[in-house]
N, C-alpha and C positions, 0 to 999 in steps of 0.2 A: 388919813387916805386909806382905802380898800383897794386892793390889788386881785387881779384875776389869776395871777401866779405867783409867787415867791420862791427862789431859789436860795435855800438856806444853810449858810456857814461855809460857802464854797472859799478857798485860798484864789485869790488873782493872781494874774502873772507878775504882778510887781509885789507879792507876798503879801498883801492886807489879805484880811479875812473879814468876807462880807455878805450881807443878804443882798440878794437883787429883785426889788418888785416891778412887777411888769404889768403895764394896763393895756390890753389890747396889743398891739403890735410894736409898743415902745417902751423902752427901759423908764422907769418913771424914777425909780431910788437906787441908791447903792450906799448902804449904810451899816456900820456895825453890827447893827440888830434891830430888824424891824418889828416893833410890837404891836403888830397889827396882822388881820385873818387874810386869808386869799383862799380863792375857789380851789385852788391847786398849789400844794407846797412841796417840794423836791428836797430832799436830805442829801446835801452836799458836803456835809462836815470833812473834812481830810480830803477832800478831791479839789482836783484844779477847775477851775471855771475859765475857759479860755474864749475869746471871739471865734468867730467860724472859720474854718480854713478856706482858704481861697487860692485857686489856682489859675494863675494868669496866661497860661499856655498849653492848649489841649487841642488834639485832632477827633472830634467827636464823631466826624462823618465816616471815619475809620474804624473806630474801638469797636472790640470785641470780635473782628474780622479774621483774627489769626487763622491760618490756613486756607483760606480763599482767594485764590484758586490753588496756592500753592505755598510753601514755607520759605521766607527769605533764606538761602543757603548761605550766601557769602556774609551775612550779619551786616552789610553795607548800606550807607545811607542810599548810595545811587541804585542798590539792587532794589531797595525797599520802593524807591520812587518808581521804578521801572514796574514793581508787583502792583504798586496803586496802580498804574497806569493798565494792567491786565484786568484790576479787578473793578474799575469805575464803570466799563460797559456791562456788568452784572448787576450793576445796584438798581435796586427797587425803593421807591417813596418809604413803602412798608417797613424793608428792611433796616434802612437807614436809621427810621423812625423807632423802632424796637429795639435797635441795639443802643440805641443815645439814650432811650428811656429806661433800659436795663442798667446802663452805666450811671445814671443819674441816681437811680435806688441805691447802686452802691455808693454815690456820693453821699447822698444824705445818711447812710447807715455810718459813715466815716466823719460825719459834722462837715462835709466841704459843701459849703452852700453858696458858692460863687466860683463861676468857671468863664474862662475867656476860652472860646473854641475858633481856632482857624477852620474855614470851609473851603474845601477846593471850587472854584468856580471855571476850570478849564474844559469842563464837563459843559457842552452849551445847551444841553436840557436844563441846566441849574435844579437838577433833582434832588440835590443832597442840600442846595441851600433852601430850597420849599421845605424839604422834611425837617431839617434844624430850625426854622423859622416855625413850624408847627410845635416841635418839641420846645422851642422857649416859651411860647404861649401857655403850654401845658405843666411846665415846671414852674412857672412864674410866682405861683404861693408860696415856693419854699428854697429855689434856686434862681440866683441872679445868674443868668446866661448871657453873654456878650458873644458875638458873631463877627468874624474878621473875614471880608472878602480876600480869599488866599488863591494868587493864580500859581498853583504848584508847579506849571510846567513852566513858568515864566511869563511876564507880563508882556513880553515882546517875542520871545521865542516862540510860544504858541499863539498861531495867527488869530483865535478867536477870543485872547485871555481879557485883553484891553476893554473890548466890549463886554465881555461878560461881568467883567468887575465892576462897570458902570451900572449894568443892569441888576446886579446883585444889590448894589447899594441903594438903587432905585427902589428894590423889593423891600428894604428896610434891615440890611444888614448894618452892622453898628459902626466898623471900624476897617479902614484902608491897611491890606496886608501886600506884601510881595517877597520876592525872593532874589535880590539883585543878582548874588554870586552865580545863579543858574541860568543866566542868560548867556548867550552864545559868546559874548565879548564882554571885556572888563569894561568898555564904553557902553555898551547897551545897558550893564548893570547898573552904572554912574546915571545914566540918563533916566532910566526907570525910577531911581530913588527920587529924582526931581519931580518928575510928572505925578506920581504917585502921592508925595507930600504936597504938590500942587492941587489935586483933586481933594485931598482932606482939608486943605486951606478953605478951598472955596465951598466946601460942604459944612465947614466948623466942625469936622469929625477926628477921632483920633487916629494914631499910626501906630501898626506895629507890624514890623518887617521881619523876617527870616533874615538874619544878617550875617554873613560872612559864616556860615555853618560848613566849614572846610578844615582842612589841614594845611592849607596853603598860605602862608605867612604874608603874600601879596593880595589875597583878598582883603581890601580897605573899604569896604562900601559903608563900614561904620562912620568913617572921618565925613563922607558925603552925608550922611543922614543927621550928624550933628550942624553939619554946615546947613543945610536945609530948614533944620528946626528953628534955629536963629533967624534964617533968610525970613522966613514966612511968619515968624511970629508964634509957633507950635511949642514953646516950650511948657513943657510939662504934661503935654499931649502924647508925647511920641516914647516908644519902646523899640528896642533892638534885642530879637531874641537869639540865644544861642551864642554867637561872637565868639567862635570857637577857634576863629584862626588866630586871636590873641594870643591864644595858648602858645603859638609858635612864632609869634611876631619879635623882630629886634627889639630890644631893649629899649634903645634910644628912641625908636619910633613912639613906642607905647609911653614912655615918658613925655612926649608929645601929644599923645592921641587922649589921655585921660583927662587932663584940664579941659580939652574941646567939649569932650562929652560932657564933663561937670558943668559946664560953663553952658552949655546947651540946654541942661535940665533932661536930657534924654537918659529914660530908665532901661536898665538892663536885666534880661530874663534867661539866666543858663538854665539848663534843664540837665540835671547832673546823671540821673540815670541813664538817659538816653545820649546823652554827648559822651559818657565813657564806655558807653558799649558801640557806639557806632565810629567814633573818631580812632585814628591811629590804626586802622586796619591794612594800611600798606607799609606799617612800620617793621622791622626786626626787632631789635633790640639796641638801645633802650627804647620802648614802646610809648607812645606819647599817652595820656588818657583824654586829652582837648576839651578840659572844662576852662573856661575863660579866666581872667584873673581877680577872681572875686574880691577877695581882702584888699587888694589894691586899689579896685575901684571903690570900694567902701570907704577906703582912707583918703580918696579925692571927693569924699562926698557924693559919691553918685548913687544912685536910690536902685538898688538891687533885691529882685526878690527870685526865690526858687520856682520853676515851672515843672509839672510832670510831665508833659508832651504827648505820651503814648500809653496805651495797656491795651495787650493783646492784639496788634494790628500788625501790618507789614515790617515795621521798624523795629517793634519790640513786643516779645513773647512773655512778657512778665506785667505785673502791675495789680494793684488792687483798689484804686481811688484813695490811697493813704497820703497825705501830703508830709505826715511824719516820715514816712519811709524815704520820700523826697529830701527832706532835709536832713534825715540822718546822712545819707548818700553822700550831701552836697559839703557838709561838715567834714567828712573824711577825705574827702578829694581835696577839698579847700584848705584843709588841715587848721580848722577853725576850732581849735580844742580846749580854750580857755573856758570857765565857766560864762565869763560874759560874751565869748563869739558864739557859744552856743545856746544862748539864751536870745541872741541876736538872730539866729537861724529860726528860733520858734517863731520869733516875730516876724521874719521874713516870710513866712508860709501863713501868717494872718494879717496883721496890720499893714505890714509894707505892700504886699501883694493888692491889698484893698485899695491902698492908695495909688498903686500902679494903674488900677485898674477905673480908679475916679470913683470908686465907691465908698463917699464921705459918710453914709448912712450906718455904716457898719462898724462897730467897736463896743468895747465895754464902758458908756459913758452914759450917763443921764442924757435922754431925748435921742438917743440913737437906736436902730431899729434893734426888737427884742430878739435877735438869733445869737446863741452861743449854743457852748458844748461842756459838757462835764465829764472830765476824763478821771481814771482810776492812776491817778498820778499825783504827787506832792507839789510839783511845781514845774517848769518849762524843760528843764534839763531832764528831769526825770522822764517828762514825757516823750523827749526824745530817744534816752535809752531804752525805754520800754516799749513804746509805740502802743499804749495800752488800748484798752477797751474804752469805748464812746458810751460812758453810762447812760447819758440823757443827750438827745440832739434838740434844741429848740429853734424853730425857724418861725419868725413873725409872730412870737407870741404863743406859739402850739408846739405842744411835745410830737415830735414825727420821727423820733427813734428812740428806743430804749433798749438797754441789753443789761443782765443780771452780772455783779461783779464773777470774775473768774478766778476761784482758786483752786490749786491743785492740792488733794488730800494725800499725805504721807502716812505709809505704813512702816515706821523706824522706830525702834526702842530708842527712849529717850531723846527723841527729837519732836519739834512741834508737829501737831496732826495737820496744819495746812502751810502752803507756802505760796507768797504772790509776787515775790522777786521786788516789792518795793522796799526802798531801803533810806534810813536817816543817817546821814552823815554822823562821826562824832564830833565832838566838840573840837577838839584836834584839827581833824579835817576841815570844820568849818572856818577855823580861825586860818588855816593854810589856804582857803579859796577866798575869804577876805584879804588876805595880804596880796593874793595876786590881781 
């Protein structure tokens, strides 16, 4: 068999060393050694080959808008929403499109080849919806972009949000979104969960709600979301994003809630960079960090993936489109420090997030789409520690980004000429890791 492209000698996340043969847009072979030629060969000896990075929660309509028309002085979620309300009338189709495309360039450079973006539908012009639908078509050759119809100002609270949500779905937006905790009453929030899930069930769509993104332990719309998922047969098609109120909930209630979420097959998408930045702003000390109960959900078999949420926008003034940054912060705040937990965090920003988004064509297996990343790291845990260079990014069988390996030159007598911070543990260290 002849291949269009072979990635030779890379280390897979499970530790195997293999060649990957690609024909067209498909992975055709993964073998210890492929003794055939290819139109293009990439040397990955000693480097980690990863599935593409995947972000299941982002706001592409707002990205790269930091400072327009002003900065979020308080750093709170609510001021960010207010600031976004000031920015919306200033948006143009071209500005939203151009910022989103610039972000997608960043994403490709970081091996981020699948993104789910919420898009605000409370502007009756649906300008951002139209712009991101254009972006989706433009980036389709290299990024899987899903769009969520997101009534930012409340499905019932905003007078036109319900009709605009339906219009956006009719225009081709993929997923039903919502924000029940932002409705005027708890009852309205509960009612919105029910109607939004019914809309999704009727149309055969997925659901992804901003759910309980608050420090209020009595914000419990995730319970209703789990109920509606089972009632309507939506298992495997529903995600609750943020879930920060669970950080502050009564432990007895959580002991009841987690089995309900697991039974319903609802996925959870915490966003550690933004959750720990925005939550707990009204606290003195001890100050809550607001990340949901990740390890506890994982222990109950709930599918959990890390999301990025924001980059340079009204809510967050940092970000680089690097999902390893997201996982790195997440493992710290969730205290996922064992080697197995850290490796799981890597899986959460690749395979798990792809599963949450229903992207069954992604992954390192024969027959899957030939989208993958070569990283300057030896294994997933080292990749999290270093957040290293993406030496090569391949999308649909084509090289779309490359970067030279970066090493620092030293001028110190008796020391090596270069250093790159990669590290192979000693045999004693490896034995300790194996025992853990």
